[in-house]
N, C-alpha and C positions, 0 to 999 in steps of 0.2 A: 836685220832690224825687225823687231816684234811689232806686229800690228795689234795694238791693245784692243781696238774696236772689234777686230776679228776674233780675238781670244774671248772677249766678253760675249760676242754673239754665239760662239760655239758653246760656252758655258750655259747660256740661257736656253739653247736648244736641248741640251742634256737635262737641265733642271726641269724644263717644262714637261718632259716625258716622265721623270720621276715624280714630280708634283701632281701629275695628272691622276695619281692614285689617291690623293687626299680627298677629293670630292666623291670618288667612287672606288674605295680601296680594293674591292674584289673584282673589278673589271678585268684586271690582268689574268686572274685565276680562271674566270669564265672563258676568256679568249683562249688561254692556254689549253684548257680542257677541250674546247671546240676544235682547236687546231691539231692537237696531238692524240685526242681520245684517251689520254691518261687519267689517272685518278688524282683527286685533290683531297688532301687531308688537313683539316683544321687543327690548330693547337692554340693554347692560351699563354703558355709560360716559356720564358727563355731557357729553362732547364730541359725543355723537350728535346729528345735526341733527333734533331732534324736530319742529321747525316744519314741515319738509318732509314728514315722515311724517303729521302731522296734516292738512296741506293736501291730501294725497292721499286723505283720508277715512278713514284708519285711526286706531286708538288706540295710541299708544306706551305700552308697559308695561315698567317697568324690572325686570330680573332681578337680585336681590341675593343669590342663594344661599339657604341655609337651615341652621339648626342641626339637622344630621342626621348619622347614621352612613352613610358611603359604602357603596354596595352594587354599583352597576353601572359607575360611571365609572372605577373602579380599573383596569379592563382597557384604558383608553384614555389615562389621564393618570398620570404618576408621582406618588408620594406627596409629592415636594418641590414640587409645584405648589400655589398658594395655594388655600385652602378655598373661596373665591368661585368659582373655575373648576371645582373638583372637585364641589362640591355643586350648582352650577348645571347641569353636565352630567348629574349623577345625576338631577336632577329631570326633565330632558328625556328621558333614556332610560327613566325609570320611568313616564312618562306624566303627571306632575304639571303639565306645561306643554302639555297637549294642546289648550288653547284657542288657542294661538298659530297664526297663519297663516304666520309667518316671523320671521326674526331679523336685526337689523342689528348688525354687529360693527365697532367702531372699533379700528383697529390702534394699540395703545398699547404694552403690554409684550410680551415674548416669549411669555409664557404665553397671553395673549389672542389673539395672532396664530396660535399653533398650535391653540388651542381652536376658532377659527373653522373651520379645515380639518376637525378632528375632528367638529365639530357638523354641518357641511355633509354629511359622508359618512355620519353615523350617526343624526342626530336625526330626519330624515325630514320636515322642513317644506317647504312648497311654495316659499317665497321665502327666499333667503339672499343678503344683500348686505353688502359690505365697504366701509368708508370709510377710506381710507388717508391720514391726515393727515400733514403734515410733522412730523418730530421736532423741528425748530427753528422756533419761531414768531417769526421776524424775518427781514428782508431781502426785497427785491423778488421774487426768484425763489420764495421760500417762499410769499409772499402770492399770487402769480399761480397757483402750483400749488394752493394751498388753494381758491381760488375755482373753478378748473377741476374739482377733485375734487368739490366740492359740486354744481356744475352737472351733472357726470356722474352723481352719485348721484340727483339729481332726475330725470334722463332714465330711468335704469334702474328707479327706483321707479315712475315713471309707466307704464312698460311692463308691470310685474308686478302693481301694486296699483291704481293709478288715476292719471289725469292731474293734473299740478300746474301750474295757471296762476298768473300773477303776482298776480291779484286774491285768489285763495284763499291764496296764500303770505303776502301782506301782512296779510290778516286773521288768519292763524295767528300771525304775528310779533307783532302788536298784542296778541293774547290771551295769549301767553306772556310778553310784557313786563309786562302787567298782573299776572300771577301773580308775577313776580319782584319787582315793586314792593310787592305786598302782603306777600310773605315778608320783604322788607327792613324793612317796617313792624313785623312781628312781632319781628325781631331788635332794632329800635330801641326798642320798648316794653320788651323784656326787659333791654336795657342800662340803661334808665331805672329799672326796678324788676323784678329777677329773680323776685320773688314773684308776679308776675301769672300766671306759668305755669312749672311745673317744666321743667327741660331735657329730661327724657325725653318729656314731652308735646309740647313745642315741636318736637323733632326728629321725632316721629311725624307732626306736621302737615306738616313739610317733606317727609318721605319719601312721604307720601300723594299729594303733588303729582305724583310720577312714576308713579303707579299709576292715576290718575283722569283723566277728561276735564277739561281745564283750565277750561272754563266753569263746570262744577259745583264744582270746587275753589275757584275764585275767589269764587263766591257764598257758600260756607261760610266762607272766609277773611274776607270782608267782614263777615259776621255776627259771627264770633269777635272780630275786631279792634274792631268797633264796641262789643261788650260790654266788652272790656278797657278801651277808652278811656273808656267811660262810668263804669266802676268807678274808674279812676284820676282822672278829673275830679271824681268825687264825693269822693274822698279828698284831693285836692289842688286847691283852687280855682285857676282860671286855665287849666286844660286843658293840653293837650300842646303842645310847640313845633311850629312848622310843619315839614312834611316837608322834609328837606334837598334843595337843588337839586344834581343829580348828573350826572356823566358816567357812566355805568354805573348802579349802583343806590345805592351808598353814597357819601356825600360824604367824600372823603379829608381834608378840612380840618376835620372835625367835632371839637368839644371832647372831651377824654377823659372817659369815664364815671368816676365816683368811687364806690367802695363806701360804703354807709352803715353806721353803727354797728349791730351786731347782725345784719348781713346775712350770708348764707352766703358762703363763700369763692368768689370768682369764678375760674373756670378757662377756659382756651381749649383746644379739642380739635383735634388734627391727625390725619388718617388718610384712609382711602379710604371704604369702605362702613361706615356706622354703623347697625346694626340690633340691637344688644345692649341691649334696653330694660331688662332686669333689672339690667345693669351701671349704666346711667344712673340708674335709681331708687335703686340702692345709693349712688351718689355723692351724691345729694340727701339720702339718709337719714343719711349720716355728716357732713353739714354743708357740702358743696360744691355748686356748680352750674356747668354748662357754659354760660357766658354768650354765647359766640360760638365759631365753629369754622371749620375748613378741611376738613371732611369732604366727599367728593364726592357724598354724598347729603344734604348740609346746605347751608351757606352758599356753598360753591364752586359748587354746582349752580344757585343762584339769584343769583349775585353780579354779573352784568353784563348790561345791557340790549343788545338788538340795535337799532341805529339804524333808525328807521322811514321816513326820507325819502331813502333811497338805493335802489339796485337790491337786490331782496330776497336774492339770493345773496350779494352783498357785505355785506348787513346781518348775515346769519348768520355769515359769515366773520369779521366784526368782533367779534361776540360771543365767538367761539372765541379770537380773537387777543388781545383786550384784558384778559381776566380774570387773576387770580393764577394763574400756570401750575401745572398738575399736575406732580408729580415726574417724570412720564414725558415731559415736554416741556422743551426747553432754550431759555432766553432770556437772553442775556448783558446786554441793555440794561435789564432789569427784574429786579433781584436778588430771588429768591423769599424769602430770609430777611428782607430789609429790608421787603418788602411784608407779610410775616406779623407782624413786629415792630410795624409801624405799626398793624395791626388789633388786635394783642394789647394794646398800650398804650391804644388808643382805646376798647377795650371795658372797660377797668378791670380786666382779668384779672390776678390775682396769681400765677398758676402755669399751667403747660401740661401737658396730657395727650397724649402720643403714643399713640394707640390703633390698632394696626396688625395686619393679618393676617400670620401667620407665612409666610415664603417670598415675601412681596410685595417684589420686588427694587427697584422704583422708590422706594418709601417707605423701604426699608432703606438705600439709598444716600443718600437725602435727610436722614435722621435726624442723622448726625454733623455735617453742615454747619449745619443749623438749631439743633441743640443747642449748638454752639459759639457761635453768635450770641446765644442766650438766656443762656448762662453769662457772656458778656462784659457783658450788661446786668444781671446779677444776678437773672434770672428763674428760679425753681426749676421743674423739670420732672420728669416721670415717664414712662418708656417701658414700655408694656404691649404684649405680643405675644400674639395669640389665634388659635385656629382655630375656625371654626364647628362646633358639635357637641361641643366639649370646653372650655367656658369655666367656670372655677372661681371663682364669685363670692366665696366666703370668702377665697380667696388674694388676689384682686384687692382686696378690701375692706381687708385689712391694709396693703397697699402704698399705697392711696389715703389711708387714715388717716394713714400716716406722712408723706405729702406735705403734707396739711393741717396737721399738727402743725408741720412745718418752716416753713410759710408763717405760721402764727399766732405762731411764735416761742415 
């Protein structure tokens, strides 16, 4: 007989550890560095080859900016740069990222390319590395270039941080794949029953993955998912369906999820960094839930496996190549809007939230194209533009409530 109260208590214990990073996202990295003496490498983008950083013996820690008033970075970045870049640089110049030994920049948008130069000249870290990925993720020449760039990064990182042999890299790839599979299970369980975990808590769990050692995060995820599955099995005899067999993480042929009577309105989120927990809690409070997403700190981060039985550099290249492309990448053979529509309908989402940073050009260019595809399918959507440090929850609440009323009819 399952003790549901005990299951809930165990889930709360795990969640409290993961959510502890929300108020102080880099407390884990500081403690890890003090405990192990290892190096900590910051990164901004989900395309960063974390597996190579991990195989070098360092801890990758994602920088996601902060809700703060700009003080020092204004002398280096124009006000029309996105708040992720401005607040991230502000943290570095103000000493809030003093635990970092270095930073890895992936060249994506114009702002991040320029931020890399400014950071290198002014932030004062010992290690600074760039990964210049192709802008177009298709074609033989782009594939060859991508593999060579990752191999070059491996060599440069090995010289500055620590050697990266094939054995260590394969171990890291398997560890990261396990994390992606567990996060895919979390999304699967929420598609089955969004009530198992509110969307703000679920996205906190995903975000914590990029701030912690993957082995420890995996152990916590396994415990959390086991508790959720026990609770669902107790409520619905017969247990959960088998995990889908997938090329990546999610099975593209999965049956569409169907909202149940009385359930919160299912929404799909699209954007870059999602760290606005108060906003997500408000969405839950007014009767909505983000059931799935294409946030680069959410499902896009965990969306594709790296093949484990090929050359390790090719494996990481394949992970970058095969996912739903970020708006900063161009792929003519895999239409981004169609891929998103497939995931939106598969999740049972009834509406879409575009939640984007002001002045984020790739997502701004992406919006009209994806919005047109949604309109043609009759899927209502809401475009919200924010800046870290100046988010008005009451104003956003009114607009989200209007979207939900439209969906409910």
